[in-house]
NULO-754400 format. One record per residue (C-alpha): y, x, z; residue in one letter. Coordinates in steps of 0.02 Angstrom, whole numbers, plus 32768, in hexadecimal, padded with zeros to 4 digits. Example, Ala and Ser with C-alpha at 12.3 -4.5 7.8 and 13.67 -1.06 7.14 Angstrom:
c2;c1;c3;aa
7F1F;8267;8186;A
7FCB;82AC;8165;S
//
This chain:
c2;c1;c3;aa
971D;793C;E3C5;M
97D4;78EC;E3E9;E
9826;7928;E47A;R
98E5;7917;E4BD;S
994F;799D;E4F8;S
996E;7963;E595;Q
98FF;7921;E634;P
993B;7860;E652;E
9916;77E8;E6E8;A
9882;7804;E75F;G
980A;776D;E782;P
9890;76EC;E7A7;V
9930;76F0;E731;D
99B5;7676;E776;N
9A5D;76C8;E71C;S
9A77;7622;E6C5;R
9A20;75AC;E745;S
9AC0;7521;E76F;P
9A95;7512;E82D;Y
9A62;75C0;E867;A
9ADD;7616;E8E1;I
9A8F;76C7;E8D5;L
9A6B;7711;E82F;R
99C4;7790;E821;T
99E5;7836;E7D7;L
999B;7872;E726;P
98F0;78CF;E752;F
9901;797B;E779;G
99A7;795E;E7D1;S
9967;7980;E877;V
98D4;7A09;E878;R
9879;7A33;E91A;I
9889;7AED;E92A;T
9835;7B2A;E9C4;G
97FC;7AE0;EA6D;G
977E;7A54;EA95;F
9778;79ED;EA02;W
976D;7A99;E98C;A
96D7;7ABB;E9DC;V
968F;7A0A;E9BF;R
96D7;7A0D;E907;Q
968B;7AB4;E8ED;E
95DC;7A6F;E920;T
95EB;79D1;E8BD;N
9604;7A45;E81C;R
957D;7ADB;E836;K
9507;7A6F;E89C;E
9523;79AB;E87A;S
9541;798A;E7DB;L
94BE;79F4;E78E;R
9441;79B6;E80B;H
9466;7905;E7DC;G
9432;7937;E71A;Y
938C;7970;E763;E
9373;78CD;E7BD;M
9397;785E;E730;L
9339;78B9;E6B5;E
92A7;78BF;E73F;K
92BD;7808;E76A;A
92BB;77D5;E6B1;G
9365;7790;E699;N
9395;77F5;E601;F
92D5;77DA;E5DB;H
9303;7708;E5D3;N
93A1;773F;E55D;L
9345;779A;E4DD;R
92C4;76EE;E4CF;L
9355;768D;E4A5;A
93A9;7712;E434;A
92FF;7718;E3CC;G
92F2;77E1;E404;R
925A;77C9;E476;A
91B4;7769;E491;T
9162;7730;E525;G
9179;76C9;E5BD;L
9224;7692;E618;Y
9237;76DE;E6C3;R
929C;76A5;E756;G
9304;761C;E77D;M
9342;759A;E6F6;H
93FB;75E8;E726;F
93DA;76A5;E717;A
9465;76B7;E69B;D
94F0;7697;E71F;E
94B0;773F;E76F;N
94B7;77B4;E6DA;V
957D;7755;E6A9;Y
95A4;7784;E762;K
9575;7838;E74C;W
95CA;7842;E6AC;L
9665;7816;E6F7;E
965B;788E;E778;A
9643;792A;E702;I
96DB;78DB;E698;A
975B;78ED;E726;W
9705;799A;E75E;E
9715;79E0;E6B1;L
97B9;7997;E6B7;G
97DC;7A0C;E755;N
9788;7AA5;E6EF;A
9733;7AD5;E667;P
9673;7AEE;E67C;D
961D;7B13;E5E1;D
956C;7ADB;E61F;E
95B3;7A3A;E666;L
960E;7A1E;E5BB;Q
956A;7A1E;E564;Q
94FE;79BC;E5D3;L
958A;792E;E5D7;A
958C;7946;E511;D
94C9;792E;E506;E
94E0;7894;E578;V
957B;7847;E522;I
950D;7862;E472;D
947B;77FF;E4B8;L
94D9;777B;E50A;V
9552;774A;E461;S
9497;7760;E407;S
944F;76D6;E476;A
94C7;7658;E448;Q
9495;75D7;E3D3;Q
950C;75AF;E343;P
954C;7509;E391;D
957C;756D;E415;G
94FD;7548;E486;Y
94D1;75C2;E508;L
9455;75B7;E5A2;N
93A8;761F;E58F;S
9348;75AD;E5E8;Y
9361;7516;E596;Y
936C;7570;E4EB;Q
92B2;75BA;E521;V
9260;7558;E587;V
92A6;74A9;E57A;E
930E;7487;E4E2;P
92F3;73CE;E4C5;H
9345;73C2;E58E;R
93F4;7414;E572;K
9474;73BB;E5CF;W
9401;7341;E610;T
93FF;7376;E6CB;D
94A7;737C;E6FD;L
945E;737D;E7BC;D
940C;7422;E7B1;F
9416;746C;E6FC;G
949E;74F0;E732;H
94D1;74E9;E674;E
9596;74D8;E69D;L
956A;7564;E716;Y
951F;75DE;E6BC;C
95C0;75B6;E630;A
9645;75CA;E6CD;G
960A;7675;E6FD;H
960A;76AD;E63C;L
96B1;7677;E623;F
96F8;76DB;E6BB;Q
9689;777A;E676;A
96F0;7755;E5D2;A
9792;774B;E624;I
976C;77FD;E681;A
9744;784B;E5EC;F
97E2;7810;E58B;K
985B;781D;E608;R
980E;78D6;E665;A
97DA;7916;E5B9;L
9829;78B2;E52C;G
9781;7898;E4F0;D
9765;77ED;E4A7;H
96A8;77F0;E474;R
9669;7771;E50F;L
971E;770F;E4EB;L
96FB;76D8;E43E;R
9637;76A2;E475;T
9689;7647;E504;S
9709;75E9;E497;Q
966A;75BE;E43C;R
960E;7587;E4C3;L
96A5;7523;E508;V
96CB;74BB;E46B;D
9600;749A;E48C;H
9620;744A;E51B;I
96B9;73DF;E4DC;A
964C;7382;E45C;S
95E1;7354;E4D2;I
9651;7330;E574;F
96F4;72D9;E595;G
9748;7234;E598;P
96E5;71BD;E515;G
964E;722E;E51B;K
95C8;7265;E593;R
960A;7252;E64B;E
95D7;72BB;E6D8;G
95E9;7365;E727;A
957D;73F6;E74F;C
9516;73FD;E7F7;G
955E;74A5;E81B;H
9626;74A5;E80F;P
965D;7549;E7C5;E
968D;752F;E716;V
972B;74C9;E74A;E
9778;7564;E78C;M
975B;75D3;E705;A
978B;7553;E684;L
9836;7549;E6CE;V
9837;760C;E6CB;E
97F4;7607;E617;L
9892;7587;E5E3;Y
98F4;761D;E647;R
98B0;769F;E5DE;A
98B6;7640;E519;T
992B;75C6;E53F;R
9895;7549;E4FB;N
98D1;7494;E536;E
9815;7463;E52E;T
97DD;74C1;E5B4;C
9860;7478;E634;L
9830;73CC;E5F2;K
9775;73ED;E60A;L
97A8;7428;E6C2;A
9803;7397;E6FE;Q
977A;7337;E69D;F
96E8;7388;E70C;F
9753;7376;E7AB;I
977B;72C8;E795;D
96B8;729B;E77C;Q
968B;72D0;E824;R
9685;724B;E8A7;G
9628;71CE;E84B;K
9568;71E0;E8B8;R
9505;7202;E807;R
94C2;7295;E843;M
9425;727D;E8A7;R
9434;731B;E931;G
93A8;7379;E96F;L
9338;735C;E9F5;G
9386;7314;EAA2;A
942F;732D;EA3A;N
9485;72B1;E9D8;G
9505;72B5;E94A;P
9579;731E;E9B9;E
94EE;73B6;E989;Y
9533;739A;E8E6;H
95E6;7379;E911;Q
95CA;72D6;E8D4;D
95ED;7267;E979;H
96A4;7249;E96C;V
9734;725C;E8EC;P
978C;7315;E907;V
983A;72BC;E921;R
97D8;7255;E9AC;E
977D;72D3;EA1C;A
9797;72CC;EABF;Q
972C;736D;EAF1;E
96D7;73F7;EAAA;V
960B;73BC;EA8B;A
9575;73F4;EA3D;G
9544;748E;E9F4;H
95CD;7516;EA28;A
95BB;7565;E994;V
95E0;74D4;E91A;R
9667;7494;E98F;Q
96BF;753A;E980;M
96B7;755A;E8C9;Y
96EE;749F;E8A7;L
978C;74AB;E919;L
97C5;7548;E8C4;A
97BC;74E9;E809;G
9826;7466;E863;A
98AB;74DA;E89A;T
98BA;752E;E7FF;D
98BC;7482;E7B2;L
9950;7467;E833;Y
99A3;74F7;E808;L
99AD;74BD;E751;E
99BE;7406;E75E;T
9A26;73E5;E80F;G
99BB;7363;E82E;E
99F9;7328;E8E8;R
9959;72CD;E90C;A
98E7;7369;E8E7;L
9958;73E3;E953;L
9949;7374;E9F3;E
988E;7369;E9E3;A
9881;741F;E9DB;I
98F7;7444;EA63;Q
9886;73B4;EAD2;R
97E1;7416;EAA0;L
9830;74B4;EAD0;W
9856;7478;EB79;H
97B0;7434;EB8B;D
9759;74BF;EB5E;M
97A0;753B;EBD3;T
97CF;74E2;EC83;T
9727;7485;EC73;T
96B2;74CB;EBFE;K
96B3;75A1;EBF5;M
9679;762E;EC32;Y
96BE;76B3;EC94;I
9697;7724;EBFB;T
96E5;76B5;EB87;G
9639;768C;EB4D;G
9606;75D0;EB34;I
9575;7554;EB20;G
952B;7526;EBCB;S
9493;74EA;EB71;R
93E7;7540;EB2F;Y
93BE;748E;EADD;D
9436;7481;EA40;G
9494;7521;EA6C;E
9516;74AB;EAAE;A
9598;7470;EB1D;F
9572;7436;EBC8;G
95D4;73A8;EC3E;E
967C;73E2;EC8B;A
9648;7470;ECF5;Y
9597;7484;ECC7;E
959B;7541;ECC2;L
94FC;7597;ED07;P
94F6;7647;ED0A;P
943F;766A;ECE8;D
93FF;75E5;EC67;Q
94B0;75D6;EC02;C
94B7;75FF;EB3F;Y
9554;7667;EB13;C
9510;7675;EA66;E
958D;7701;EA17;T
959F;76A2;E97A;C
95FE;7627;E9E5;A
9662;76B7;EA40;S
9692;76F7;E99B;I
96B0;763F;E971;G
9744;761B;E9F7;S
9790;76D2;E9D3;L
97A8;7693;E911;M
97E3;75DE;E96A;W
985D;762C;E9E4;N
98A2;769B;E96D;W
98D6;7606;E903;R
991E;75B7;E9A0;L
998E;7662;E9C5;L
99C3;7659;E910;L
99FE;7598;E922;L
9A55;759F;E9CE;S
9A81;765C;EA06;G
9A39;763F;EAB8;E
99E7;76DA;EB06;S
995A;764E;EB4F;C
9905;765D;EAB4;Y
9908;7724;EA9C;A
98DF;771F;EB51;D
9830;76D0;EB2B;L
9812;7732;EA8C;I
9819;77DD;EB07;E
97AE;7793;EB75;R
9725;7753;EB05;T
972F;77F6;EA9D;L
9710;7869;EB39;Y
968D;77F2;EB76;N
9643;7761;EB27;G
9636;77CA;EA7D;I
9623;7883;EAA2;L
9581;786D;EB1A;S
9528;7834;EA7C;S
951B;78DD;EA1B;P
94BE;796C;EA6B;S
9533;7A16;EA82;L
94BB;7A48;E9F8;D
94F8;79DA;E97A;G
9452;79B0;E957;R
9416;791A;E9C3;H
9443;7883;E9ED;Y
9461;77FA;EA60;F
9463;7735;EA27;Y
9482;76EA;EAD9;V
94E0;7738;EB55;N
94A4;7703;EC10;P
9507;772D;EC9B;L
947C;7741;ED0A;M
93C9;777D;ED04;L
9336;779D;ED6F;R
92C7;7834;ED6D;S
92D2;781D;ECB9;G
9286;7781;EC78;R
92EB;772C;EC11;Y
927E;76EF;EB65;V
9312;76C5;EB10;R
935A;7773;EAF3;L
92D7;77AE;EA85;S
925F;7733;EA4E;S
92C8;771E;E9B3;N
92A6;77CB;E972;S
923B;77B8;E8D9;P
920F;7880;E8DE;Q
91F3;787B;E990;G
9261;7915;E9A1;E
92CD;790B;EA46;T
9330;7990;EAAD;L
9332;794D;EB5A;A
932F;7899;EB23;G
93AD;7898;EA84;R
9340;7881;E9F7;P
9362;78EB;E95A;A
9378;783F;E8F1;W
9359;7790;E903;H
9305;7707;E897;S
9388;76A9;E893;V
940B;7734;E88E;A
94B9;76E2;E8A2;C
9505;774B;E92B;C
94DE;7815;E8E9;P
954A;7800;E83C;P
95C4;779E;E88F;N
95E0;7830;E911;V
95EE;78A7;E882;M
9679;7840;E826;R
96E5;7833;E8CD;L
96E0;78F0;E8E9;L
96FE;7918;E825;S
979C;78A2;E843;S
97CC;78B1;E8CF;L
986F;7906;E8C7;G
989C;7863;E885;H
989D;7803;E929;Y
991C;7894;E980;F
99CB;7878;E941;V
9A2B;77E3;E8DB;T
9ADB;77C1;E8A2;A
9B5C;7733;E8A5;S
9C11;7723;E878;V
9C53;777A;E913;A
9BDB;780C;E906;G
9B31;785E;E947;L
9AA8;7817;E9BA;Q
9A34;788A;E9ED;I
99AC;781B;EA56;H
990B;7891;EA7E;L
991E;793E;EAAE;Y
98CF;79EA;EA71;G
98F7;7A97;EA11;T
9958;7A49;E966;L
99B6;7A77;E8F1;K
9A22;79DC;E8B9;I
9A7A;79E2;E802;S
9AC9;792B;E7DF;A
9B63;78E2;E796;Q
9BAD;7859;E7ED;I
9BFC;77C4;E79A;S
9CB3;780E;E772;D
9C3A;788A;E717;G
9C5E;791F;E78E;Q
9BC2;79A3;E786;K
9B8C;79BC;E83C;I
9B18;7A54;E868;V
9AE7;7A49;E927;L
9A65;7AB5;E985;S
9A01;7A78;EA04;V
99AA;7AE3;EA8B;K
993B;7AB3;EB09;T
989D;7AC7;EB73;D
9898;7A08;EB72;Y
9820;79B7;EBBE;P
97FC;7A3B;EC56;W
98BE;7A4D;EC6F;Q
994B;79D9;EC62;G
99DE;7A4E;EC1C;Y
9A06;7A3C;EB6F;I
9A7E;7AA2;EB0D;Q
9ACC;7A64;EA69;I
9B36;7AEC;E9FB;T
9BB1;7AAC;E977;A
9BA0;7B15;E8DB;Q
9BE1;7AB1;E854;E
9C5D;7A10;E887;T
9CC6;79D2;E80C;G
9D7E;79BA;E81B;S
9D9C;7920;E875;N
9D6D;78D8;E91E;A
9CC0;788B;E93D;W
9C4D;7853;E9DE;E
9BC3;7897;EA0B;L
9B49;7834;EA64;S
9ABF;786F;EADE;L
9A46;7809;EB2C;R
9A2D;780E;EBE3;L
9986;77DF;EC16;P
994E;7752;EC7E;E
9900;77D0;ECE7;W
9995;7846;ED09;C
9A00;781A;EDAD;K
9A6A;78B9;EDA5;S
9AB5;7916;ED18;F
9B3A;799F;ECF4;D
9B92;7982;EC5E;L
9BFE;7A29;EC17;D
9C62;7A56;EB7E;L
9C85;7AF9;EB55;N
9C62;7B3D;EC06;G
9CBA;7AC0;EC48;H
9C8A;7A33;ECBF;R
9CAF;7984;EC6B;V
9CDD;790A;ECFE;Q
9CB9;784E;ECF6;N
9C77;7854;EC4B;P
9C59;77AB;EBC8;R
9BC9;776B;EBE3;V
9B92;76C7;EB67;E
9B01;767F;EB4B;K
9A9F;770B;EB9A;G
9B07;7780;EB3E;Y
9B7B;780F;EB6D;L
9BF7;781A;EAF3;L
9C66;78AE;EAC8;L
9CE3;789D;EA43;K
9D52;7912;E9F8;R
9D91;7983;E973;N
9CFF;7A02;E97C;W
9CF9;7AB0;E95C;Q
9C76;7B31;E925;P
9C34;7B76;E9AA;G
9C57;7AF1;EA2B;D
9BC7;7AD7;EAB4;T
9B9B;7A48;EB13;V
9B23;7A64;EBA0;E
9ABB;79B7;EBED;L
9A6E;79F9;EC90;N
99F8;7976;ECCB;M
99A5;7976;ED83;A
98DE;7962;ED6A;M
988E;794E;EE13;A
97E2;7905;EE04;P
97DE;7866;EE59;F
9770;77C8;EE82;L
9775;7712;EE26;V
9736;7684;EE72;T
96E9;75E7;EE10;P
972B;753B;EE21;H
96D6;74D3;EEA2;P
968A;746F;EE3A;R
962A;74F0;EDDD;V
9597;74D4;EE5B;D
9524;754A;EDFE;A
958A;75E7;EE3F;I
95D2;759C;EEEA;R
9608;7624;EF57;G
95ED;76B4;EEE8;C
967B;771F;EE9E;V
967F;7791;EE0D;A
96CE;782D;EDF4;I
975B;7844;ED6E;Q
97D3;78E7;ED3B;R
984F;78D7;ECC3;G
9807;7865;EC3D;P
9746;78BE;EC60;I
96C9;783A;ECBC;V
964E;78AE;ED17;Y
95AC;7885;ED52;C
9516;78B6;EDC2;L
946B;7919;ED78;E
93F9;7926;EDE1;S
93E1;79E3;EDA0;C
9484;7A1E;EE02;D
946D;79E0;EE93;Q
9420;79FF;EF43;E
9395;7978;EF38;T
92FF;794A;EEE3;P
92FC;78E8;EE40;D
932D;7857;EE7E;N
93DC;781B;EE97;L
93C6;7783;EEF2;L
93E4;77CD;EF83;D
9486;7816;EF7C;V
9530;77D6;EFCA;Q
95E7;7829;EFAD;I
965E;784B;F041;D
96EC;77FB;EFF5;V
975E;782B;F088;N
974C;78F0;F06B;Q
97A5;7947;EFD0;P
9760;797B;EF0E;L
974E;7A26;EEE1;H
9765;7A50;EE30;T
96F0;7B05;EDEE;V
970C;7B45;ED3F;W
9663;7B74;ED00;R
9671;7BDD;EC61;D
95A9;7BEA;EC52;D
956F;7B39;EC62;L
9574;7ABF;EBDF;L
95DC;7B2A;EB6B;G
9660;7B27;EBFB;G
9696;7AA8;EC4D;L
96E8;7A78;ED03;M
9672;7A26;ED74;I
96B9;79C0;EE15;V
965D;79F3;EEBA;E
965F;7961;EF40;A
961B;794F;EFFA;A
95AA;78C9;F01A;G
94F4;7898;F05A;Y
9443;7896;F038;L
93F9;77E6;F08B;A
9350;7806;F0C7;D
92E4;774D;F0AC;P
924D;7777;F0F8;Q
9262;76FD;F179;P
9258;7670;F0F4;W
91BB;7698;F0B9;Q
914C;7613;F09E;G
91D9;758A;F096;T
925E;754F;F012;L
92C0;74D1;F082;Y
92CF;74BC;F151;Q
9340;7443;F1AE;P
93ED;74A5;F1DA;L
93BE;74B8;F27F;G
9326;74FD;F25B;N
9343;7576;F1D2;A
930B;7631;F1FB;P
9395;76AE;F219;H
93A8;7730;F18F;T
93D7;77E4;F1A1;T
9435;785B;F13F;R
9457;78F8;F11B;R
94F1;7946;F0DF;A
94F4;79AB;F02C;L
956D;79DD;EFA9;R
9574;7972;EF11;L
959E;79BC;EE63;R
95CD;796D;EDC9;A
95D2;7988;ED0B;V
962C;792D;EC9B;P
95C8;788B;EC56;Y
95D5;78D1;EBB8;Y
9572;796A;EBD3;A
94DF;7913;EC25;W
9421;7927;EBEB;A
9454;79D7;EB95;N
93DD;7A25;EC14;R
9346;79B6;EC0C;G
9345;790B;EC5E;I
933C;78D3;ED1B;G
9396;7860;ED6C;S
9450;7829;ED3C;M
94C6;77C5;ED8B;R
958A;77AF;ED76;V
95A9;7734;EE04;W
9584;7778;EEAC;I
955F;770D;EF54;P
9605;772F;EFB1;A
960A;7749;F076;T
//
């Protein structure tokens, strides 16, 4: 097997992208060595990846590829886009093996890579459904066929094996498939684009990995094809469901299927980073502003409608009927990472952090073997069929299924956690930038060739104290940039035990430039008191409510923690009383809970009636109680009852 001696880049390599301000680091430059995220990565490695293999076998994904390879007989099983789950899982395995060798995971990867390669046709085509079930319909259903979508995930898995391990086997398979696609699509050939965007960003990354101009030209072609209203949509959703309602450069608002929108915008941003096309940049910035100011939940979740897994209208953000698909949150993180690279502005890193701790981490259970597909912000008495109705095996843990019939989310979480260190630190001509905080070992070269080694220690996100110690520094001056999170209102910054007075702050980052010496220590101490958040007054579904947040963590009430019956409809929070924090080492793996003063209203006088004239409304009594809130990401790990993020205020 061909292997290079050193890891290359991570999921995104913009080291030669001419329109990037910040540069991603080689994979492995940032190691998560302890703390909050190390626990999640260990669970991902020991439990999730092996569980994923078991579920892919049980659900028939491997069986389908064996059928395509002529290694099995029988019927095709599952969805026609089942191959994508295999490719995401493979990508996760690659990054994990790049983090640390594992003989068992390597053996599983070798087995599946061989299977995928064997399933490919002599002409380069690869999609198990159309090879086995409908070979006469290849490339005939761009709306729903998902052929290009699955190809994109194969490309990303191939890139991961090349960069993390120097393994070129899937890359050769991918290059043959690219050649086949290029023989079908392009100027003067077949027009159209995939109904599920994804291949666009994968093609740009494959271009970065191989410098094959065909990949970049195909990405440009598919993005240019959108907005011609050729796709029929789904149900009540028109062509916006497929991102075909308006040309990308002319779009004024995020719309349609939320995952599709995020993947398309990530690809468009990648294309801008390579071409510098101004119209793309202006559209990207316009759509980001629309999403973040009118169509995003406090958790960073997106997609307010179950119908079409779609964005709603501006301020249409119901907490109980929202979709907030896990893949949409991961797509948002991918898009915002690219926006951060092209701008260096902290607002994008702020949204990455918000989405990571809340909108994404709420999906996997603490055991790493069960996943939410949708992530509502309110639940009444555990009755929300969408949480588990997508489970083919029926096995659930407090509402989280062990797998899904459409299993896009579990391996998506796996590949993100395996590659998570990629998103913490970047480099630029000025120095290093730390965007996310955790216990880390950073080893990187800056633009002038100096090797920098830093250790970072912290109990973030539970405490706001960050200690950074220089181990290797180089000989020339360089700049260390530390993100000042949007939630931080007060901080102290010390250098070698001395307070830094009036530190420079640019684009949301604290800047320290000096001739660093081994042993230099920077201490950033951010005040982390819990606080209440109020929604925009146009979000009528939660008007009069507040949410609890501490640092980057959004909190929720679960009925099992309250002095009330299962129903949380009658609780109120007293916004005039202080919030208190209590560390619970014995609860949900260890976490900080927030306690608040509140009330339980008695709705008995309203029995028998829903509506009354204002002057005739019954008087409702209430009694005081103590509310206990846990991080939203940890909900439904102790059973599933009532839950709410937004609490009526009094």
